[in-house]
N, C-alpha and C positions, 0 to 999 in steps of 0.2 A: 483468408488470412484473418486470424483472430486479432481484435483490437484490444490493447491493454493500457492500463494506467500503472506506472511504476511509482511506488511510494517509499520514500526514504525519511527517516526521522532519527534525531538525536535529542537528548534531554536538555543539553546546555550548549552555549556557545563555546565552552572549553572543549567539548567533544567534537565540535563541528569541523575543525581545521580541514582535514582531508577525508574525514569519515563519511560525510554525505556524498562526496564525489566517489569514494570507494564503493559505497552501497549502490549508487547509481550505475557505475560501470559494471558491477557484478550483475545487476538486474538487466542492463542493456545486453550484456553477453548472453544471458539466459534467453531473453526475448529474441535475439538474433539467431541463436542456435535452434529455436523452435519456429522461426519464421513468423513471429508475431509483429504486428504493427504497433509501435509505441505512439499512442495518441497524446499522452500527457505524462510529465514527470513532476511529481509533487515532492518538494523538499521542505522539511519542517524542523525547526528548533523549538521544541516544546516538551514539557514533561508528559509522559504517557499515563499519568495518574487517572485521567478520565478521557472520554472520547469527545468531549465538547471542545474541539480544537479546530483552528482554521484549515489544517491539512485534511482532516477527516471530513469536514464540511465541504471542502473542494472535491473530494472523491464523489460525494453524493451529488453535488452541483454538476460535475462533469457527466456522471451517469444519467442525469436527467436530461442533458442536452445532446448527448452523443451515444451511439450504439457501442457499448463497451462489453467485451466478453469476459474480461478478467482484470483483477487488481492483484499486483504482485509486490511483495515486500521481502526483505532479506530473511526475517524470521517473525514469528508471531508477536514478540515483544515490541517490534517496530510499530505495529498497529496500536498497541497500548499495553500498559502494565496495570490495568484496572481489573475489576472483578471479572470472573469467568462469565457471569450473566451479562455484563455489559459487552464483552467481546462476542458472546453468542448472539446477542441482539444485533450487533454490527454486521456479523456474518449473515444472519438470517435476512436482514433488510436487503443485502446485496444478492444473496442467492434467490430470494423471492422474485428478483428482477431478472433472473437467469444469469447472473454474474458470478463467476468463480472467484473465490478468495484464495490466493496462494501465498504461503510463507515458505520460501525455499528450504529452510532448515527443517521444516515440519512436513512439507509436501502439500498436497491438495486438501483443503479444509472443507 
């Protein structure tokens, strides 16, 4: 069974109302349908303008302490709305550890 982190993000508290819970439920449904074990759910209310955020740091912290196979978000913009090179660096750091980065709207990255 693959071990996964579910990552949910909105940019502001105005967007957080049910949006984080809706993202989480969709990700949990996906994980359940694929028989993945959810190790951690990270919810964040932060701008995606850069990747220096508590939620992104928590992803790396968790992957350093647990065997994780995959990080899953609703879509790529949930990881960040920063430059393509920053997103590529984020993905590369995880894939070099053997961790898949999934954005459901975009598929396997």
